[in-house]
PATITI-452844 format. One record per residue (C-alpha): residue number from 0; x, y, z. Coordinates in steps of 0.001 Angstrom, whole numbers, always signed. Layout:
+-----+---------+---------+---------+
! num !       X !       Y !       Z !
+-----+---------+---------+---------+
! NUM !       X !       Y !       Z !
...
+-----+---------+---------+---------+
***
This chain:
+-----+---------+---------+---------+
! num !       X !       Y !       Z !
+-----+---------+---------+---------+
!   0 !  -17962 !  -10274 !  +23332 !
!   1 !  -17569 !  -13813 !  +21998 !
!   2 !  -14912 !  -14139 !  +19336 !
!   3 !  -15683 !  -16432 !  +16406 !
!   4 !  -14161 !  -19895 !  +16158 !
!   5 !  -12951 !  -21612 !  +13042 !
!   6 !  -10690 !  -24235 !  +11604 !
!   7 !   -9023 !  -25207 !   +8338 !
!   8 !   -9529 !  -28749 !   +7045 !
!   9 !   -7153 !  -30198 !   +4456 !
!  10 !   -9372 !  -32026 !   +1960 !
!  11 !   -6855 !  -34724 !    +983 !
!  12 !   -6027 !  -35894 !   +4512 !
!  13 !   -8990 !  -34627 !   +6516 !
!  14 !   -6552 !  -33052 !   +8970 !
!  15 !   -8154 !  -30114 !  +10817 !
!  16 !   -6290 !  -27162 !  +12327 !
!  17 !   -7968 !  -24806 !  +14786 !
!  18 !   -7322 !  -21194 !  +13799 !
!  19 !   -5629 !  -18851 !  +16294 !
!  20 !   -5903 !  -15064 !  +16224 !
!  21 !   -3346 !  -14994 !  +13399 !
!  22 !   -2776 !  -18142 !  +11356 !
!  23 !    -129 !  -18454 !   +8645 !
!  24 !    -394 !  -20870 !   +5708 !
!  25 !   +2770 !  -21679 !   +3788 !
!  26 !   +5741 !  -23880 !   +3052 !
!  27 !   +7517 !  -23142 !   +6335 !
!  28 !   +7264 !  -26070 !   +8778 !
!  29 !   +6509 !  -23471 !  +11469 !
!  30 !   +3357 !  -22306 !   +9703 !
!  31 !      -5 !  -22814 !  +11389 !
!  32 !    -984 !  -24823 !   +8306 !
!  33 !   +2194 !  -26177 !   +6681 !
!  34 !   +2095 !  -26831 !   +2925 !
!  35 !   +5186 !  -28897 !   +1980 !
!  36 !   +5200 !  -27906 !   -1674 !
!  37 !   +7835 !  -25813 !   -3510 !
!  38 !   +5035 !  -23978 !   -5325 !
!  39 !   +3869 !  -22509 !   -2001 !
!  40 !   +5687 !  -19506 !    -539 !
!  41 !   +7163 !  -19880 !   +2940 !
!  42 !   +4548 !  -17447 !   +4224 !
!  43 !   +1920 !  -17754 !   +1526 !
!  44 !   -1249 !  -16456 !   +3180 !
!  45 !   -2596 !  -15272 !   +6508 !
!  46 !   -5966 !  -15751 !   +8209 !
!  47 !   -6820 !  -13154 !  +10854 !
!  48 !   -9599 !  -13565 !  +13385 !
!  49 !  -11629 !  -10476 !  +14266 !
!  50 !  -14978 !   -9818 !  +15898 !
!  51 !  -16813 !  -10111 !  +12567 !
!  52 !  -15221 !  -13370 !  +11415 !
!  53 !  -12053 !  -14686 !   +9802 !
!  54 !  -10290 !  -12679 !   +7090 !
!  55 !   -8061 !  -14303 !   +4457 !
!  56 !   -5085 !  -12400 !   +2999 !
!  57 !   -2600 !  -13539 !    +375 !
!  58 !    +826 !  -12294 !   +1495 !
!  59 !   +2047 !  -11380 !   -1966 !
!  60 !   +2841 !  -14999 !   -2859 !
!  61 !   +4344 !  -15809 !   -6251 !
!  62 !   +1624 !  -18271 !   -7282 !
!  63 !   -1319 !  -16660 !   -5509 !
!  64 !   -4316 !  -18066 !   -3631 !
!  65 !   -7913 !  -18699 !   -4635 !
!  66 !  -11106 !  -18936 !   -2615 !
!  67 !  -13992 !  -20710 !   -4347 !
!  68 !  -12068 !  -20525 !   -7609 !
!  69 !  -11423 !  -16768 !   -7525 !
!  70 !   -7950 !  -15307 !   -7044 !
!  71 !   -7623 !  -13340 !   -3816 !
!  72 !   -6293 !   -9813 !   -4321 !
!  73 !   -7678 !   -8055 !   -1231 !
!  74 !   -8779 !   -9142 !   +2224 !
!  75 !  -11669 !  -11618 !   +2015 !
!  76 !  -13968 !  -12587 !   +4873 !
!  77 !  -14319 !  -16350 !   +4912 !
!  78 !  -17699 !  -18053 !   +4968 !
!  79 !  -18397 !  -21517 !   +6341 !
!  80 !  -17600 !  -24048 !   +3616 !
!  81 !  -15311 !  -21795 !   +1558 !
!  82 !  -12736 !  -23753 !    -454 !
!  83 !   -9178 !  -22398 !    -383 !
!  84 !   -6629 !  -23480 !   -2993 !
!  85 !   -2897 !  -22897 !   -2476 !
!  86 !    -314 !  -24511 !   -4794 !
!  87 !   -2769 !  -27226 !   -5799 !
!  88 !   -3661 !  -28072 !   -2186 !
!  89 !   -7327 !  -27733 !   -1232 !
!  90 !   -8557 !  -26630 !   +2193 !
!  91 !  -12041 !  -26041 !   +3578 !
!  92 !  -12903 !  -23328 !   +6078 !
!  93 !  -15329 !  -24330 !   +8809 !
!  94 !  -16605 !  -21826 !  +11332 !
!  95 !  -18213 !  -18462 !  +11897 !
!  96 !  -18156 !  -15929 !   +9077 !
!  97 !  -21682 !  -15261 !   +7858 !
!  98 !  -22404 !  -11986 !   +6136 !
!  99 !  -24532 !   -9457 !   +7951 !
! 100 !  -28222 !  -10263 !   +7545 !
! 101 !  -30067 !   -8345 !   +4882 !
! 102 !  -26989 !   -7513 !   +2816 !
! 103 !  -27412 !   -8187 !    -899 !
! 104 !  -25038 !   -8236 !   -3836 !
! 105 !  -25142 !   -6681 !   -7263 !
! 106 !  -26410 !  -10005 !   -8613 !
! 107 !  -29506 !   -9996 !   -6421 !
! 108 !  -32874 !   -8626 !   -7628 !
! 109 !  -32305 !   -5446 !   -5628 !
! 110 !  -29168 !   -3596 !   -4589 !
! 111 !  -28932 !   -2837 !    -866 !
! 112 !  -26894 !    -357 !   +1100 !
! 113 !  -24942 !   +1191 !   -1771 !
! 114 !  -24694 !   +4891 !   -1058 !
! 115 !  -22645 !   +7871 !   -2267 !
! 116 !  -20937 !  +10026 !    +320 !
! 117 !  -18166 !  +12504 !    +953 !
! 118 !  -15649 !  +10952 !   +3314 !
! 119 !  -12341 !  +11408 !   +5042 !
! 120 !  -10239 !   +8425 !   +3947 !
! 121 !   -7143 !   +7016 !   +5621 !
! 122 !   -4786 !   +4382 !   +4240 !
! 123 !   -1833 !   +2941 !   +6124 !
! 124 !    +627 !    +408 !   +4748 !
! 125 !   +3756 !   -1348 !   +6027 !
! 126 !   +6887 !    -383 !   +4117 !
! 127 !   +8966 !   -3208 !   +2568 !
! 128 !   +6569 !   -5878 !   +3798 !
! 129 !   +7595 !   -8428 !   +1161 !
! 130 !  +11231 !   -8258 !   +2294 !
! 131 !  +10133 !   -8401 !   +5927 !
! 132 !   +7987 !  -11491 !   +5377 !
! 133 !  +10850 !  -13228 !   +3573 !
! 134 !  +13370 !  -12603 !   +6340 !
! 135 !  +11266 !  -13212 !   +9466 !
! 136 !  +10147 !  -16670 !  +10601 !
! 137 !   +6453 !  -17460 !  +10864 !
! 138 !   +5975 !  -17143 !  +14623 !
! 139 !   +7687 !  -13746 !  +15097 !
! 140 !   +6015 !  -12482 !  +11903 !
! 141 !   +2599 !  -13393 !  +13313 !
! 142 !   +3472 !  -11613 !  +16565 !
! 143 !   +4658 !   -8502 !  +14704 !
! 144 !   +1512 !   -8414 !  +12575 !
! 145 !    -662 !   -9061 !  +15609 !
! 146 !    +909 !   -6071 !  +17404 !
! 147 !    +380 !   -3834 !  +14383 !
! 148 !   -3211 !   -4970 !  +13771 !
! 149 !   -4162 !   -4509 !  +17419 !
! 150 !   -2534 !   -1116 !  +17992 !
! 151 !   -3683 !    +233 !  +14624 !
! 152 !   -7250 !    -811 !  +15404 !
! 153 !   -7073 !    +888 !  +18805 !
! 154 !   -5871 !   +4206 !  +17331 !
! 155 !   -8510 !   +4249 !  +14601 !
! 156 !  -11338 !   +3221 !  +16920 !
! 157 !  -10406 !   +5927 !  +19425 !
! 158 !  -10447 !   +8480 !  +16578 !
! 159 !  -13982 !   +7455 !  +15638 !
! 160 !  -13000 !   +5915 !  +12303 !
! 161 !  -14714 !   +2980 !  +10667 !
! 162 !  -12227 !    +332 !   +9573 !
! 163 !  -13257 !    -912 !   +6143 !
! 164 !  -10743 !   -3748 !   +6216 !
! 165 !   -7194 !   -4845 !   +6786 !
! 166 !   -5704 !   -5943 !   +3459 !
! 167 !   -2689 !   -8012 !   +4479 !
! 168 !    -103 !   -5338 !   +5314 !
! 169 !   -2490 !   -2425 !   +4721 !
! 170 !   -5566 !    -887 !   +6371 !
! 171 !   -8327 !   +1296 !   +4905 !
! 172 !  -10482 !   +3388 !   +7257 !
! 173 !  -12929 !   +6242 !   +6818 !
! 174 !  -15155 !   +8872 !   +8426 !
! 175 !  -18422 !   +9846 !   +6719 !
! 176 !  -18375 !  +13259 !   +8406 !
! 177 !  -15948 !  +15679 !   +6716 !
! 178 !  -16093 !  +18558 !   +9198 !
! 179 !  -12881 !  +20195 !  +10382 !
! 180 !  -13293 !  +18393 !  +13685 !
! 181 !  -13204 !  +15050 !  +11877 !
! 182 !  -10256 !  +16116 !   +9738 !
! 183 !   -8387 !  +16975 !  +12926 !
! 184 !   -9217 !  +13530 !  +14347 !
! 185 !   -7984 !  +11897 !  +11139 !
! 186 !   -4720 !  +13841 !  +11191 !
! 187 !   -4158 !  +12949 !  +14843 !
! 188 !   -4887 !   +9296 !  +14027 !
! 189 !   -2383 !   +9384 !  +11163 !
! 190 !    +317 !  +10758 !  +13453 !
! 191 !    -700 !   +8165 !  +16045 !
! 192 !    -192 !   +5378 !  +13507 !
! 193 !   +3381 !   +6561 !  +12976 !
! 194 !   +3854 !   +6183 !  +16713 !
! 195 !   +2386 !   +2672 !  +16451 !
! 196 !   +5172 !   +1796 !  +13999 !
! 197 !   +7770 !   +2983 !  +16505 !
! 198 !   +6107 !    +956 !  +19266 !
! 199 !   +6109 !   -2204 !  +17121 !
! 200 !   +9768 !   -1569 !  +16297 !
! 201 !  +10600 !   -1241 !  +19997 !
! 202 !   +8503 !   -4240 !  +21056 !
! 203 !  +10216 !   -6528 !  +18522 !
! 204 !  +13590 !   -4780 !  +18447 !
! 205 !  +15655 !   -7992 !  +18560 !
! 206 !  +13880 !   -9413 !  +15516 !
! 207 !  +14429 !   -6262 !  +13465 !
! 208 !  +18041 !   -5946 !  +14576 !
! 209 !  +18698 !   -9534 !  +13508 !
! 210 !  +17531 !   -8847 !   +9934 !
! 211 !  +18869 !   -5282 !   +9658 !
! 212 !  +15458 !   -3750 !   +9016 !
! 213 !  +13270 !   -1105 !  +10622 !
! 214 !   +9502 !   -1365 !  +10957 !
! 215 !   +8031 !   +1662 !   +9186 !
! 216 !   +4622 !   +2524 !   +7815 !
! 217 !   +3166 !   +5140 !   +5518 !
! 218 !    -151 !   +6890 !   +6151 !
! 219 !   -2214 !   +8961 !   +3728 !
! 220 !   -5317 !  +11056 !   +4436 !
! 221 !   -7622 !  +12352 !   +1699 !
! 222 !  -11106 !  +13853 !   +1469 !
! 223 !  -13353 !  +13090 !   -1486 !
! 224 !  -16445 !  +11425 !   -2880 !
! 225 !  -16912 !   +7656 !   -2896 !
! 226 !  -19660 !   +5059 !   -2748 !
! 227 !  -19914 !   +2361 !    -133 !
! 228 !  -21943 !    -782 !    +297 !
! 229 !  -22134 !   -4497 !    -540 !
! 230 !  -20535 !   -5152 !   -3909 !
! 231 !  -19829 !   -8304 !   -5879 !
! 232 !  -19700 !  -11187 !   -3405 !
! 233 !  -21550 !   -9156 !    -786 !
! 234 !  -18487 !   -7861 !   +1054 !
! 235 !  -18953 !   -4322 !   +2343 !
! 236 !  -16365 !   -1980 !    +859 !
! 237 !  -15622 !   +1465 !    -581 !
! 238 !  -14995 !   +2349 !   -4206 !
! 239 !  -14362 !   +5524 !   -6157 !
! 240 !  -11654 !   +7863 !   -7405 !
! 241 !  -11098 !   +9250 !   -3897 !
! 242 !  -10336 !   +5762 !   -2580 !
! 243 !   -7875 !   +5117 !   -5409 !
! 244 !   -6170 !   +8446 !   -4784 !
! 245 !   -5808 !   +7711 !   -1053 !
! 246 !   -3912 !   +4524 !   -1924 !
! 247 !   -1773 !   +6407 !   -4475 !
! 248 !    -935 !   +9041 !   -1872 !
! 249 !    +200 !   +6374 !    +569 !
! 250 !   +2562 !   +4939 !   -2046 !
! 251 !   +4169 !   +8401 !   -2267 !
! 252 !   +5236 !   +8302 !   +1383 !
! 253 !   +8279 !   +6196 !    +420 !
! 254 !   +9880 !   +8367 !   -2302 !
! 255 !   +9085 !  +11497 !    -279 !
! 256 !  +10341 !   +9831 !   +2936 !
! 257 !   +7277 !  +11209 !   +4727 !
! 258 !   +5492 !   +8830 !   +7114 !
! 259 !   +2278 !  +10892 !   +6852 !
! 260 !    +922 !  +12656 !   +3775 !
! 261 !   -2248 !  +14715 !   +3331 !
! 262 !   -3913 !  +15828 !    +127 !
! 263 !   -4683 !  +19526 !    -251 !
! 264 !   -8372 !  +18533 !     -35 !
! 265 !   -7931 !  +17718 !   +3656 !
! 266 !   -6769 !  +21275 !   +4399 !
! 267 !   -9271 !  +23030 !   +2146 !
! 268 !  -11234 !  +25398 !   +4400 !
! 269 !   -9371 !  +24223 !   +7518 !
! 270 !   -6957 !  +27046 !   +8358 !
! 271 !   -5835 !  +25633 !  +11720 !
! 272 !   -4832 !  +22427 !   +9985 !
! 273 !   -2943 !  +24303 !   +7268 !
! 274 !    -975 !  +26205 !   +9913 !
! 275 !    +184 !  +22914 !  +11453 !
! 276 !   +1276 !  +21315 !   +8176 !
! 277 !   +3855 !  +22145 !   +5535 !
! 278 !   +3576 !  +21800 !   +1754 !
! 279 !   +5637 !  +19299 !    -215 !
! 280 !   +4601 !  +20623 !   -3613 !
! 281 !   +2608 !  +19046 !   -6424 !
! 282 !   +3490 !  +15580 !   -7635 !
! 283 !   +2441 !  +13327 !  -10467 !
! 284 !    +247 !  +10419 !   -9470 !
! 285 !      -2 !   +7242 !  -11500 !
! 286 !   -3242 !   +7103 !  -13470 !
! 287 !   -4025 !  +10820 !  -13108 !
! 288 !   -3436 !  +13559 !  -15686 !
! 289 !   -3169 !  +16380 !  -13150 !
! 290 !    -536 !  +16509 !  -10376 !
! 291 !   -1679 !  +16344 !   -6774 !
! 292 !    -673 !  +18846 !   -4098 !
! 293 !    +523 !  +17080 !    -954 !
! 294 !   +1292 !  +18213 !   +2589 !
! 295 !   +2793 !  +16646 !   +5700 !
! 296 !   +2373 !  +17442 !   +9409 !
! 297 !   +4805 !  +20125 !  +10568 !
+-----+---------+---------+---------+
***
């Protein structure tokens, strides 16, 4: 399969930089695209190449990033000609990145491929990523992220999941089938992603030892209703209360010190799964009136 090609062109100088698998934009002189401006963070943004194009992520920078005048808050697939602004510096993306043919947005005369569905949802996020990105130089950070992206993708693909997107230090995936067989696959994938974190830690042990940190991730699995399709700018994504709750559950992995959390919905009607998990009680979730019952693998 041919991977897409692309480059970033600085508008002021005309300087073009070919994009590797993982390209970092920021103030660090080691960045793929260096921005010598104190308003830019050392590792301001990241562009990741995948089979379906190039994805732009702001790495939690203080001053943010915009693409075509809109602030970037989640992963955004770049289109040929997109204008990126970072700390007052303008860049143009040139390369592959066209949307899938036939996809329409909410602003078009008709709305295409927006469907409701029950789904098994999985969210995984890197713990303390802001501190990690501040302490690790650009090149090793790109290698660490590349290892995590690649291994995470392998685990989810083998489990039959569809990866909605990587959002910087986070990934959202789903299964449209909610049978017990799929729930089992999702649970196994979640446990597998914890093993991925240990593998990344081992592979880059010297880097983590040098900064006194450990590479850890949280994973949440939830079952609920959502809608999916091409929204807004035409990017395919998922929305709904179930999606929001999956992200909230993942944020609970830190205070509960549990690398993997499941909502009670995942175990509803799945006795074998319940026997292999243990309850952690009901907990308040931001934005929800009722507490949520959570479980973890035994």
